[in-house]
Every structure is written in structure tokens, then in C-alpha cells.
Backbone as CSV, one residue per row, in Angstrom:
resi,resn,N_x,N_y,N_z,CA_x,CA_y,CA_z,C_x,C_y,C_z
1,MET,0.647,-1.043,0.129,0.229,0.045,-0.065,0.930,1.208,0.072
2,THR,0.572,2.211,-1.035,1.362,3.517,-1.051,0.485,4.450,-0.818
3,THR,0.897,5.513,0.094,-0.049,6.750,0.541,0.834,8.052,0.389
4,SER,0.002,8.897,-0.208,1.194,10.070,0.048,0.487,11.139,1.340
5,ASP,-0.583,10.586,1.636,-1.105,10.889,3.306,-0.316,10.698,4.341
6,PRO,0.505,11.172,4.686,1.071,10.799,5.995,0.335,10.225,7.186
7,ASP,-1.286,11.249,7.617,-1.910,10.431,8.650,-2.632,9.230,8.337
8,ALA,-2.939,9.112,6.960,-3.229,7.741,6.743,-2.445,6.752,7.120
9,ALA,-1.269,7.018,6.402,0.200,6.189,6.886,-0.163,5.748,8.450
10,ALA,-0.154,6.976,9.335,0.526,6.798,10.615,-1.087,6.201,11.439
11,SER,-2.226,5.738,10.623,-3.455,5.310,11.076,-3.943,3.950,11.096
12,VAL,-2.382,3.035,10.812,-2.504,1.622,10.679,-2.166,0.742,11.672
13,CYS,-2.851,-0.333,12.016,-2.133,-1.248,12.956,-1.185,-1.185,13.212
14,SER,-0.581,-1.450,14.677,0.636,-1.461,14.612,1.356,-2.771,14.837
15,ARG,0.405,-3.700,14.972,0.829,-5.291,14.550,1.847,-5.480,13.694
16,ALA,2.820,-6.165,13.891,3.946,-6.441,12.752,3.303,-7.317,11.934
17,GLY,3.556,-6.368,10.332,3.521,-6.456,9.465,1.813,-6.224,8.804
18,CYS,1.060,-5.978,9.745,-0.045,-5.218,9.549,-0.350,-4.115,8.806
19,ARG,-0.758,-3.978,7.838,-1.140,-2.547,7.324,-2.812,-1.857,6.984
20,ALA,-3.824,-2.852,8.103,-4.828,-2.875,7.750,-5.188,-1.051,8.626
21,PRO,-6.510,-0.513,8.444,-6.721,0.753,8.885,-6.863,0.339,10.402
22,ALA,-6.756,1.487,11.112,-6.568,1.429,12.737,-7.939,1.832,12.972
23,THR,-8.794,0.684,13.802,-10.102,0.879,14.764,-10.448,1.401,16.159
24,THR,-8.863,0.938,16.727,-9.081,0.711,17.769,-7.434,1.418,19.012
25,GLN,-7.373,2.001,19.997,-6.413,2.408,20.792,-6.198,1.861,21.657
26,ILE,-4.475,1.284,21.906,-4.463,0.692,22.903,-3.543,1.629,23.656
27,VAL,-3.955,2.121,25.085,-3.257,3.017,25.995,-2.703,2.244,27.368
28,TRP,-1.896,2.294,27.212,-0.877,1.372,28.042,0.073,2.612,28.418
29,ARG,1.148,1.643,29.683,2.239,2.053,29.902,2.896,1.046,30.826
30,ASN,4.469,1.458,31.077,5.182,0.327,31.493,5.274,0.954,33.140
31,PRO,4.765,0.435,34.079,5.249,1.294,35.488,6.340,1.312,35.974
32,ARG,7.432,0.278,35.466,8.582,0.144,35.815,9.357,1.147,35.527
33,ILE,9.042,1.975,33.929,10.030,3.030,33.392,9.064,4.326,33.156
34,HIS,7.812,4.106,32.974,6.429,5.190,33.217,6.137,6.041,34.630
35,THR,6.131,7.164,34.289,5.392,7.762,35.263,3.721,7.412,35.067
36,PRO,3.121,7.618,36.453,1.820,7.230,36.022,1.081,8.528,35.274
37,ASP,1.876,9.430,34.777,0.906,10.328,33.496,1.562,10.008,32.510
38,ARG,2.160,9.150,32.283,2.851,9.132,30.642,1.833,7.418,30.268
39,ARG,1.185,8.044,28.973,0.414,6.560,28.388,1.291,6.440,26.973
40,LYS,1.043,5.606,26.662,1.657,4.987,25.397,0.300,4.672,24.435
41,ILE,0.150,4.341,23.063,-0.452,4.552,22.546,-0.090,3.621,21.240
42,TRP,-0.840,2.381,21.160,-0.725,1.135,20.108,-1.983,1.542,19.287
43,LEU,-1.900,1.578,17.868,-2.986,1.490,16.882,-3.405,0.297,16.507
44,ALA,-4.548,-0.688,16.552,-5.162,-1.456,16.215,-6.207,-1.936,15.432
45,CYS,-6.041,-3.108,14.516,-7.270,-3.040,13.279,-8.090,-3.843,14.052
46,ASP,-9.500,-4.598,13.979,-10.022,-5.349,14.547,-9.703,-6.523,14.834
47,GLU,-8.839,-7.075,13.628,-8.320,-8.414,14.041,-7.285,-8.308,15.087
48,HIS,-6.188,-7.458,15.358,-5.362,-7.291,16.276,-5.712,-6.836,17.673
49,ALA,-6.748,-5.847,17.732,-7.065,-5.398,19.013,-7.150,-6.248,20.216
50,ALA,-7.419,-7.135,20.235,-7.421,-8.121,21.397,-6.061,-8.865,21.361
51,PHE,-5.367,-9.042,20.440,-3.478,-9.573,20.591,-2.901,-8.657,21.217
52,LEU,-3.161,-7.086,20.730,-1.987,-6.550,21.593,-2.338,-6.276,22.831
53,HIS,-4.106,-6.214,23.163,-4.409,-5.903,24.743,-3.891,-6.790,25.257
54,ASP,-4.020,-8.347,24.977,-3.657,-9.334,25.722,-2.557,-9.139,26.140
55,TYR,-1.371,-8.999,25.145,-0.010,-9.153,24.787,0.493,-8.125,25.949
56,LEU,0.026,-6.745,26.172,0.113,-5.801,27.352,-0.135,-6.000,28.577
57,ALA,-1.441,-6.839,28.855,-1.840,-7.124,29.944,-0.957,-8.496,30.512
58,ALA,-0.743,-9.233,29.639,-0.016,-10.634,30.461,1.516,-10.180,30.894
59,ARG,1.653,-8.868,30.425,3.001,-8.218,30.945,2.472,-7.253,32.334
60,ASP,1.352,-7.406,32.954,1.104,-6.725,34.292,1.199,-5.431,33.944
61,PHE,1.179,-4.798,32.600,1.175,-3.221,32.348,-0.368,-2.673,32.333
62,PRO,-0.618,-1.262,33.024,-2.001,-0.985,33.120,-2.141,-0.906,31.228
63,VAL,-3.508,-1.511,31.008,-3.934,-1.081,29.486,-5.544,-1.128,29.331
64,THR,-5.942,-0.266,28.330,-7.228,-0.229,28.407,-7.273,0.098,26.602
65,SER,-8.667,-0.152,26.118,-8.715,-0.010,24.819,-9.935,0.759,24.908
66,GLU,-9.565,1.994,23.753,-10.558,2.562,23.224,-10.696,2.832,21.696
67,PRO,-12.207,3.677,21.168,-12.213,3.543,19.985,-11.221,4.741,19.277
68,PHE,-11.137,4.135,18.141,-10.466,5.132,17.258,-10.692,5.544,16.163
69,SER,-10.469,6.896,15.326,-11.275,7.328,14.146,-10.210,8.286,13.823
70,ALA,-9.271,7.642,12.424,-8.657,8.550,11.552,-8.764,9.807,11.619
71,SER,-10.095,10.216,11.599,-10.776,11.391,11.194,-11.166,12.202,12.560
72,ALA,-10.726,11.808,13.593,-10.999,12.444,15.152,-9.629,13.093,15.399
73,GLU,-9.653,13.882,16.502,-8.278,14.154,16.876,-7.088,13.642,17.098
74,PRO,-5.765,13.786,16.853,-5.111,12.822,16.979,-4.688,12.411,18.494
75,PRO,-4.409,11.489,18.550,-4.071,10.659,20.404,-3.202,11.899,20.823
76,THR,-3.517,12.134,21.842,-2.495,13.451,22.855,-1.345,12.455,23.619
77,ALA,-1.646,10.934,23.399,-0.474,10.490,24.251,0.951,10.338,23.386
78,GLU,2.028,9.764,23.866,2.864,9.140,23.066,2.674,7.839,22.062
79,SER,2.972,7.926,20.866,2.822,6.687,20.138,3.774,6.091,19.902
80,SER,4.171,4.501,19.811,5.282,4.047,19.558,4.926,2.664,19.244
């Protein structure tokens, strides 16, 4: 998939190798290295949202899932 819109390219699933459009924000932090006010966000497609959430939860990271819309305001937390 090639796109000239950087926002569209940034709104794809964070799962390795997946290029599907994101529908969910996985909001998390690693309490061993992140302060309580710091949040990180991974984007996920419908197929990978549960996988990514469970991956982080299995490591005892505080994690929540929220709806994501590419047309909405960009996430305010750090994305990675």
C-alpha cells in the first residue's frame, strides 16, 4: 500500500506486518519505567486489537482499549 497522506499511513495497525486501518487505540504504560501520567498508544485493527491488548496485559501493564477514528483528533499520548 502506498499513500501520499502521512496521517493515513500513521493510522494503520501497530501489529508487525499488518497494514489494515486502525479502529482501536490500545492505551498503556510500563509502570517500571513510565510515570503514572505517561501513556503510550498502539493502534490496532479489528483483527489484532485483542491480541495487542492481551500482549500488554500479560506483562501486567495498565492497559485499556478505546475506539479510534482517523478523522478524530490525533492521540494526545505518545505513540510508538
